[in-house]
C-alpha positions as semicolon CSV with decimal commas, in nm:
position;residue;x (nm);y (nm);z (nm)
1;M;7,019;9,745;6,093
2;K;6,692;9,789;5,901
3;K;6,738;9,448;5,739
4;L;6,788;9,285;6,080
5;L;6,479;9,457;6,216
6;A;6,271;9,358;5,914
7;M;6,394;8,997;5,929
8;S;6,317;8,970;6,302
9;F;5,973;9,116;6,249
10;M;5,908;8,877;5,961
11;L;6,001;8,578;6,178
12;L;5,764;8,697;6,451
13;M;5,485;8,748;6,199
14;T;5,543;8,401;6,053
15;A;5,515;8,249;6,399
16;G;5,195;8,445;6,458
17;V;5,046;8,333;6,128
18;L;5,128;7,970;6,194
19;T;4,973;7,975;6,540
20;G;4,690;8,225;6,495
21;C;4,500;8,146;6,177
22;N;4,233;7,877;6,174
23;T;4,095;7,914;5,822
24;I;4,230;7,975;5,473
25;S;4,069;8,319;5,459
26;G;4,217;8,402;5,800
27;A;4,559;8,293;5,678
28;G;4,532;8,522;5,376
29;Q;4,436;8,814;5,594
30;D;4,722;8,743;5,836
31;V;4,974;8,727;5,551
32;E;4,843;9,052;5,407
33;E;4,869;9,228;5,745
34;G;5,221;9,089;5,794
35;G;5,328;9,218;5,453
36;Q;5,188;9,560;5,532
37;A;5,373;9,569;5,865
38;V;5,702;9,478;5,696
39;Q;5,643;9,747;5,436
40;D;5,578;10,002;5,710
41;A;5,890;9,895;5,902
42;A;6,102;9,931;5,588
43;S;5,984;10,290;5,533
């Protein structure tokens, strides 16, 4: 169940990163925030 939740969240974050970041530095920040959210969801 946790794997399914984490995978769904990761897909949503990927979609957000692809549509929301306009610069390279913004993309890095988005990826970092997405990784932190996945880490939090896994705990």
